[in-house]
C-alpha positions as a Markdown table, in Angstrom:
| # | Residue | x | y | z |
|---|---|---|---|---|
| 1 | Met | -1.9 | -52.9 | 24.2 |
| 2 | Ile | -3.2 | -53.2 | 20.7 |
| 3 | Asp | -6.8 | -53.0 | 21.8 |
| 4 | Leu | -6.0 | -49.7 | 23.6 |
| 5 | Ile | -4.5 | -48.3 | 20.5 |
| 6 | Val | -7.3 | -49.4 | 18.5 |
| 7 | Ala | -9.7 | -47.8 | 20.9 |
| 8 | Ile | -8.0 | -44.3 | 21.0 |
| 9 | Leu | -7.1 | -44.3 | 17.4 |
| 10 | Pro | -10.5 | -42.7 | 16.1 |
| 11 | Val | -10.3 | -40.2 | 18.8 |
| 12 | Phe | -6.6 | -39.3 | 17.9 |
| 13 | Ile | -7.7 | -39.0 | 14.2 |
| 14 | Leu | -10.5 | -36.8 | 15.3 |
| 15 | Leu | -8.5 | -34.4 | 17.4 |
| 16 | Leu | -5.9 | -34.2 | 14.4 |
| 17 | Ile | -8.8 | -33.3 | 12.0 |
| 18 | Ile | -10.1 | -30.7 | 14.5 |
| 19 | Val | -6.6 | -29.2 | 14.8 |
| 20 | Ala | -6.2 | -29.2 | 11.2 |
| 21 | Leu | -9.5 | -27.6 | 10.5 |
| 22 | Leu | -8.8 | -24.6 | 13.2 |
| 23 | Ala | -5.4 | -24.2 | 11.5 |
| 24 | Phe | -6.9 | -23.8 | 8.3 |
| 25 | Gly | -9.7 | -21.5 | 9.6 |
| 26 | Phe | -7.1 | -19.5 | 11.3 |
| 27 | Ile | -5.0 | -19.2 | 8.2 |
| 28 | Phe | -8.1 | -18.4 | 5.9 |
| 29 | Phe | -9.0 | -15.6 | 8.3 |
| 30 | Ile | -6.0 | -13.7 | 8.2 |
| 31 | Leu | -5.7 | -14.0 | 4.5 |
| 32 | Phe | -9.1 | -13.0 | 3.9 |
| 33 | Gln | -8.4 | -9.8 | 5.8 |
| 34 | Val | -5.1 | -9.2 | 4.2 |
| 35 | Phe | -6.3 | -9.6 | 0.9 |
| 36 | Arg | -9.7 | -8.2 | 0.9 |
| 37 | Leu | -10.6 | -5.4 | -1.6 |
| 38 | Pro | -10.6 | -1.9 | -0.5 |
| 39 | Asp | -14.2 | -0.6 | 0.3 |
| 40 | Asn | -14.8 | 1.5 | -2.8 |
| 41 | Thr | -12.6 | -0.1 | -5.8 |
| 42 | Pro | -13.0 | 1.3 | -9.3 |
| 43 | Ala | -15.2 | -1.9 | -10.2 |
| 44 | Lys | -17.3 | -1.3 | -7.0 |
| 45 | Tyr | -17.7 | 2.4 | -7.8 |
| 46 | Leu | -18.7 | 1.7 | -11.5 |
| 47 | Ala | -21.4 | -0.8 | -10.5 |
| 48 | Arg | -22.8 | 1.4 | -7.9 |
| 49 | Lys | -22.8 | 4.5 | -10.4 |
| 50 | Glu | -24.5 | 2.4 | -12.9 |
| 51 | Lys | -27.4 | 1.7 | -10.5 |
| 52 | Ala | -27.5 | 5.1 | -8.7 |
| 53 | Gly | -26.8 | 7.3 | -11.5 |
| 54 | Leu | -24.1 | 10.0 | -11.3 |
| 55 | Leu | -23.1 | 11.3 | -7.8 |
| 56 | Asn | -23.1 | 15.0 | -7.1 |
| 57 | Lys | -19.5 | 14.8 | -5.9 |
| 58 | Lys | -16.0 | 15.4 | -7.2 |
| 59 | Leu | -14.5 | 12.0 | -7.7 |
| 60 | Val | -10.8 | 11.2 | -6.3 |
| 61 | Ile | -9.0 | 8.1 | -7.3 |
| 62 | Cys | -6.2 | 7.3 | -5.0 |
| 63 | Ile | -3.8 | 4.8 | -7.0 |
| 64 | Gly | -1.2 | 2.8 | -5.2 |
| 65 | Asp | 0.0 | -0.5 | -3.5 |
| 66 | Ser | -0.5 | -1.8 | 0.1 |
| 67 | Ile | 0.0 | 1.7 | 1.6 |
| 68 | Thr | -3.0 | 2.9 | -0.1 |
| 69 | His | -4.9 | -0.6 | -0.2 |
| 70 | Gly | -4.9 | -0.1 | 3.6 |
| 71 | Arg | -5.5 | -3.6 | 5.0 |
| 72 | Ile | -1.9 | -4.1 | 6.2 |
| 73 | Ser | -1.1 | -0.4 | 6.6 |
| 74 | Gln | -3.1 | 2.4 | 8.3 |
| 75 | Asn | -5.7 | 3.5 | 5.8 |
| 76 | Tyr | -4.9 | 7.1 | 4.6 |
| 77 | Val | -7.9 | 6.8 | 2.0 |
| 78 | Lys | -10.4 | 6.4 | 4.9 |
| 79 | Ile | -8.8 | 9.3 | 6.6 |
| 80 | Leu | -9.3 | 11.6 | 3.5 |
| 81 | Lys | -12.9 | 10.3 | 3.2 |
| 82 | Asn | -13.6 | 11.3 | 6.7 |
| 83 | Lys | -12.2 | 14.5 | 6.2 |
| 84 | Leu | -13.5 | 15.6 | 2.9 |
| 85 | Gly | -16.3 | 13.1 | 2.3 |
| 86 | Thr | -19.2 | 15.6 | 2.1 |
| 87 | Asn | -18.0 | 17.0 | -1.2 |
| 88 | Tyr | -15.8 | 14.2 | -2.5 |
| 89 | Glu | -16.2 | 10.6 | -3.4 |
| 90 | Phe | -13.1 | 8.5 | -2.9 |
| 91 | Ile | -12.0 | 5.6 | -4.9 |
| 92 | Asn | -9.2 | 3.3 | -3.5 |
| 93 | Ala | -7.4 | 1.9 | -6.3 |
| 94 | Gly | -4.6 | 0.4 | -4.2 |
| 95 | Leu | -3.5 | -3.2 | -4.1 |
| 96 | Asn | -1.1 | -5.2 | -2.1 |
| 97 | Ser | 2.5 | -5.7 | -3.5 |
| 98 | Tyr | 1.7 | -3.5 | -6.6 |
| 99 | Leu | 4.7 | -2.1 | -8.6 |
| 100 | Ala | 4.3 | 0.7 | -11.2 |
| 101 | Trp | 3.8 | -1.9 | -14.0 |
| 102 | Asn | 0.9 | -3.4 | -12.1 |
| 103 | Val | -0.7 | 0.1 | -12.0 |
| 104 | Leu | -0.1 | 0.5 | -15.7 |
| 105 | Glu | -2.0 | -2.7 | -16.4 |
| 106 | Arg | -5.1 | -1.7 | -14.5 |
| 107 | Leu | -5.3 | 1.8 | -15.9 |
| 108 | Asp | -8.5 | 1.0 | -18.1 |
| 109 | Glu | -11.0 | 0.7 | -15.2 |
| 110 | Ile | -9.4 | 3.7 | -13.4 |
| 111 | Ile | -10.0 | 6.0 | -16.9 |
| 112 | Glu | -13.5 | 4.5 | -17.2 |
| 113 | Cys | -14.6 | 6.1 | -13.7 |
| 114 | Lys | -13.8 | 9.5 | -15.2 |
| 115 | Pro | -12.3 | 10.9 | -12.2 |
| 116 | Asp | -11.8 | 14.7 | -11.4 |
| 117 | Ile | -8.5 | 14.2 | -9.4 |
| 118 | Ile | -6.1 | 11.3 | -9.3 |
| 119 | Thr | -3.2 | 10.8 | -6.7 |
| 120 | Ile | -0.7 | 8.2 | -7.4 |
| 121 | Leu | 1.4 | 6.9 | -4.5 |
| 122 | Ile | 3.6 | 4.0 | -6.2 |
| 123 | Gly | 7.3 | 2.8 | -6.2 |
| 124 | Thr | 7.9 | 1.3 | -2.7 |
| 125 | Asn | 7.8 | -2.2 | -4.2 |
| 126 | Asp | 9.8 | -1.2 | -7.1 |
| 127 | Val | 12.5 | 0.0 | -4.5 |
| 128 | Asn | 12.0 | -3.1 | -2.0 |
| 129 | Ala | 12.5 | -5.5 | -5.3 |
| 130 | Lys | 16.0 | -4.0 | -5.7 |
| 131 | Leu | 17.0 | -4.4 | -2.2 |
| 132 | Thr | 17.8 | -8.3 | -2.4 |
| 133 | Leu | 18.0 | -10.8 | -4.9 |
| 134 | Lys | 15.6 | -12.8 | -3.1 |
| 135 | Asn | 12.9 | -10.0 | -3.1 |
| 136 | Glu | 13.6 | -9.4 | -6.8 |
| 137 | Lys | 12.9 | -13.1 | -7.7 |
| 138 | Asp | 9.9 | -13.0 | -5.4 |
| 139 | Tyr | 8.3 | -9.9 | -7.1 |
| 140 | Val | 8.8 | -11.3 | -10.6 |
| 141 | Lys | 7.1 | -14.5 | -9.9 |
| 142 | Arg | 4.3 | -13.3 | -7.5 |
| 143 | Met | 3.3 | -10.3 | -9.4 |
| 144 | Lys | 3.9 | -11.7 | -12.9 |
| 145 | Leu | 6.3 | -9.0 | -14.1 |
| 146 | Pro | 7.7 | -9.1 | -17.6 |
| 147 | Gln | 11.1 | -8.1 | -16.5 |
| 148 | Asn | 13.4 | -7.7 | -13.6 |
| 149 | Pro | 12.3 | -4.4 | -12.1 |
| 150 | Asp | 14.9 | -1.5 | -12.0 |
| 151 | His | 15.0 | 2.3 | -11.9 |
| 152 | Lys | 14.8 | 2.7 | -15.6 |
| 153 | Trp | 11.8 | 0.7 | -16.1 |
| 154 | Phe | 10.1 | 2.3 | -13.1 |
| 155 | Cys | 10.6 | 5.7 | -14.6 |
| 156 | Glu | 9.6 | 4.6 | -18.1 |
| 157 | Thr | 6.4 | 3.2 | -16.7 |
| 158 | Leu | 5.6 | 6.1 | -14.2 |
| 159 | Lys | 5.9 | 8.3 | -17.4 |
| 160 | Glu | 3.5 | 6.2 | -19.5 |
| 161 | Ile | 1.0 | 6.0 | -16.5 |
| 162 | Ser | 1.2 | 9.9 | -16.6 |
| 163 | Lys | 0.8 | 10.3 | -20.3 |
| 164 | Arg | -2.2 | 8.0 | -20.5 |
| 165 | Leu | -4.0 | 9.5 | -17.5 |
| 166 | Lys | -3.5 | 13.0 | -19.1 |
| 167 | Met | -4.5 | 12.0 | -22.6 |
| 168 | Glu | -7.7 | 9.9 | -21.5 |
| 169 | Thr | -9.0 | 11.7 | -18.6 |
| 170 | Ser | -9.6 | 15.4 | -17.6 |
| 171 | Ala | -8.4 | 14.9 | -14.2 |
| 172 | Gln | -6.0 | 16.9 | -12.2 |
| 173 | Ile | -3.0 | 14.5 | -11.3 |
| 174 | Ala | -0.4 | 14.5 | -8.5 |
| 175 | Ile | 2.2 | 11.9 | -7.8 |
| 176 | Leu | 3.6 | 11.6 | -4.4 |
| 177 | Thr | 7.3 | 10.9 | -3.8 |
| 178 | Leu | 8.2 | 7.8 | -2.1 |
| 179 | Pro | 7.7 | 7.1 | 1.7 |
| 180 | Thr | 11.1 | 6.2 | 3.4 |
| 181 | Ile | 11.9 | 2.3 | 3.7 |
| 182 | Gly | 12.5 | 2.3 | 7.5 |
| 183 | Glu | 13.6 | 5.1 | 9.7 |
| 184 | Asp | 17.3 | 5.1 | 9.6 |
| 185 | Leu | 18.6 | 8.5 | 7.9 |
| 186 | Glu | 22.0 | 6.9 | 7.4 |
| 187 | Gly | 20.5 | 3.6 | 6.1 |
| 188 | Pro | 21.2 | 2.2 | 2.6 |
| 189 | Phe | 17.4 | 2.3 | 2.0 |
| 190 | Phe | 17.3 | 6.1 | 2.4 |
| 191 | Asn | 19.6 | 6.4 | -0.7 |
| 192 | Lys | 17.3 | 4.3 | -2.8 |
| 193 | Thr | 14.1 | 5.8 | -2.0 |
| 194 | Thr | 15.5 | 9.3 | -2.3 |
| 195 | His | 16.9 | 8.5 | -5.7 |
| 196 | Tyr | 13.6 | 7.4 | -7.0 |
| 197 | Ser | 11.6 | 10.0 | -5.3 |
| 198 | Glu | 14.1 | 12.6 | -7.2 |
| 199 | Ser | 13.2 | 10.9 | -10.3 |
| 200 | Ile | 9.4 | 11.2 | -9.6 |
| 201 | Val | 9.9 | 15.0 | -9.3 |
| 202 | Glu | 11.6 | 15.1 | -12.6 |
| 203 | Ile | 9.0 | 13.0 | -14.2 |
| 204 | Thr | 6.2 | 15.4 | -12.8 |
| 205 | Asp | 8.1 | 18.4 | -14.1 |
| 206 | Lys | 8.3 | 16.9 | -17.6 |
| 207 | Met | 4.7 | 15.5 | -17.7 |
| 208 | Gly | 3.0 | 18.6 | -16.4 |
| 209 | Val | 1.6 | 16.9 | -13.2 |
| 210 | Lys | 2.1 | 17.8 | -9.4 |
| 211 | Ala | 4.7 | 16.2 | -7.2 |
| 212 | Leu | 3.8 | 16.0 | -3.5 |
| 213 | Pro | 6.8 | 15.9 | -1.4 |
| 214 | Leu | 6.1 | 12.8 | 1.0 |
| 215 | His | 9.7 | 11.7 | 1.2 |
| 216 | Lys | 11.0 | 15.2 | 2.1 |
| 217 | Thr | 8.3 | 15.6 | 4.8 |
| 218 | Met | 8.9 | 12.1 | 6.2 |
| 219 | Ile | 12.7 | 13.1 | 6.4 |
| 220 | Glu | 12.1 | 16.4 | 8.0 |
| 221 | Tyr | 10.0 | 14.5 | 10.7 |
| 222 | Leu | 12.5 | 11.8 | 11.5 |
| 223 | Glu | 15.4 | 14.3 | 11.7 |
| 224 | Asn | 13.6 | 15.7 | 14.8 |
| 225 | Asp | 12.2 | 12.6 | 16.0 |
| 226 | Pro | 14.2 | 9.6 | 14.6 |
| 227 | Gly | 12.8 | 5.8 | 15.2 |
| 228 | Asn | 14.8 | 3.3 | 16.6 |
| 229 | Pro | 13.4 | -0.3 | 15.3 |
| 230 | Thr | 14.0 | -3.1 | 17.4 |
| 231 | Tyr | 14.9 | -5.5 | 14.6 |
| 232 | Glu | 16.8 | -5.6 | 11.1 |
| 233 | Tyr | 15.4 | -5.3 | 7.6 |
| 234 | Glu | 16.2 | -8.7 | 7.0 |
| 235 | Lys | 13.5 | -9.9 | 9.2 |
| 236 | Asp | 10.8 | -7.5 | 8.2 |
| 237 | Arg | 9.0 | -10.3 | 6.2 |
| 238 | Met | 8.5 | -12.3 | 9.3 |
| 239 | Tyr | 7.5 | -9.2 | 11.4 |
| 240 | Ile | 5.1 | -8.2 | 8.7 |
| 241 | Ile | 3.3 | -11.7 | 9.1 |
| 242 | Arg | 3.6 | -11.3 | 12.9 |
| 243 | Ser | 1.9 | -8.0 | 12.9 |
| 244 | Val | -0.9 | -9.0 | 10.8 |
| 245 | Val | -1.6 | -11.8 | 13.1 |
| 246 | Leu | -1.5 | -9.4 | 15.9 |
| 247 | His | -3.7 | -7.0 | 14.4 |
| 248 | Tyr | -6.4 | -9.2 | 13.0 |
| 249 | Phe | -6.3 | -12.0 | 15.6 |
| 250 | Leu | -5.5 | -10.3 | 18.9 |
| 251 | Arg | -6.9 | -6.8 | 17.9 |
| 252 | Arg | -3.6 | -5.0 | 18.5 |
| 253 | Ser | -3.8 | -1.5 | 16.6 |
| 254 | Trp | -1.3 | -0.6 | 13.9 |
| 255 | Asp | 0.1 | 2.1 | 16.2 |
| 256 | Gln | 0.6 | -0.5 | 19.2 |
| 257 | Ile | 2.5 | -2.6 | 16.8 |
| 258 | Ala | 4.7 | 0.3 | 15.7 |
| 259 | Glu | 5.4 | 1.5 | 19.2 |
| 260 | Ala | 6.4 | -1.9 | 20.4 |
| 261 | Thr | 8.9 | -2.1 | 17.4 |
| 262 | Gly | 10.4 | 1.4 | 17.7 |
| 263 | Phe | 8.8 | 2.9 | 14.6 |
| 264 | Lys | 7.6 | 6.5 | 14.7 |
| 265 | Leu | 5.8 | 6.8 | 10.9 |
| 266 | His | 5.7 | 3.2 | 10.0 |
| 267 | Arg | 4.5 | 0.0 | 11.6 |
| 268 | Asp | 7.2 | -2.0 | 9.7 |
| 269 | Tyr | 9.9 | -0.9 | 7.3 |
| 270 | Leu | 7.3 | -0.5 | 4.6 |
| 271 | His | 3.9 | 0.1 | 5.9 |
| 272 | Met | 2.5 | 3.3 | 7.8 |
| 273 | Asn | 1.1 | 3.7 | 11.2 |
| 274 | Thr | -1.6 | 6.5 | 12.0 |
| 275 | Lys | 0.9 | 9.2 | 12.0 |
| 276 | Gly | 2.5 | 8.3 | 8.8 |
| 277 | Ala | -1.0 | 7.9 | 7.2 |
| 278 | Ile | -2.1 | 11.2 | 8.2 |
| 279 | Met | 1.1 | 12.7 | 6.7 |
| 280 | Ile | 0.0 | 11.3 | 3.4 |
| 281 | Ala | -3.6 | 12.3 | 3.9 |
| 282 | Asp | -2.5 | 16.0 | 4.9 |
| 283 | Leu | -0.3 | 16.5 | 1.6 |
| 284 | Ile | -3.2 | 15.1 | -0.7 |
| 285 | Glu | -5.9 | 17.2 | 1.2 |
| 286 | Ser | -3.7 | 20.4 | 0.8 |
| 287 | Tyr | -3.5 | 19.5 | -3.0 |
| 288 | Ile | -7.1 | 18.9 | -3.2 |
| 289 | Tyr | -7.8 | 22.3 | -1.5 |
| 290 | Ser | -5.3 | 24.3 | -3.8 |
| 291 | Leu | -7.4 | 23.3 | -6.8 |
| 292 | Asn | -10.4 | 25.0 | -5.6 |
């Protein structure tokens, strides 16, 4: 018996090593896809601009979080690029999990690009951080926040973002109101996103920048065609991970994932499917055309 164990032990260890390597490779592949930077970040644009000289296009920078980043949400910046790319250069300044404070911290590279047009879609994570104590602690630690996020801090930060961009660029600036969190018009998340969206409109009025009514547009759509999610918000993090695996490993589209879980504009409680992304792109496209 001992001789048998000694004989098969190396094979067993080898199998364990192979399984561990496969598991590591799978995790690395998924994380690489999720956190891979957008195709044209401010840093990438500045490096390319230096080599190629000035581009004969109007420069649009889309600032935001994962909804703008577009690796775990349908990419509305790509939709805009496909629609308007002939005359416009689009920079994607969105990063996963960003709150308004994180945007403020990276404004230098955005200003250095000297954009003609700036759009901002930020605040979903500021709201999400306030929905549970666990969320709040996670965001503070993971995003290295100097304080617990709250509504007042969000408003102060968004004002500072607007002020700096107005003072240090010559860009036309538009701020989108927040997308809904989930699709239940009677749910508690709607009150939060509505409250923050109303504050965004107040801030744009005071700062002299344009507000784009994403929140209102989504609500009007959902009033006529409401979603019916198959799971509760409390399980959303698990489903976000699940959907990322389905998308990048099993090649399911965000729309297929959204349909399977009952969403109409989202693909989970926070991120967009194609219909939701097109809604964002259409608002920005109309704003850009209004400037001509």
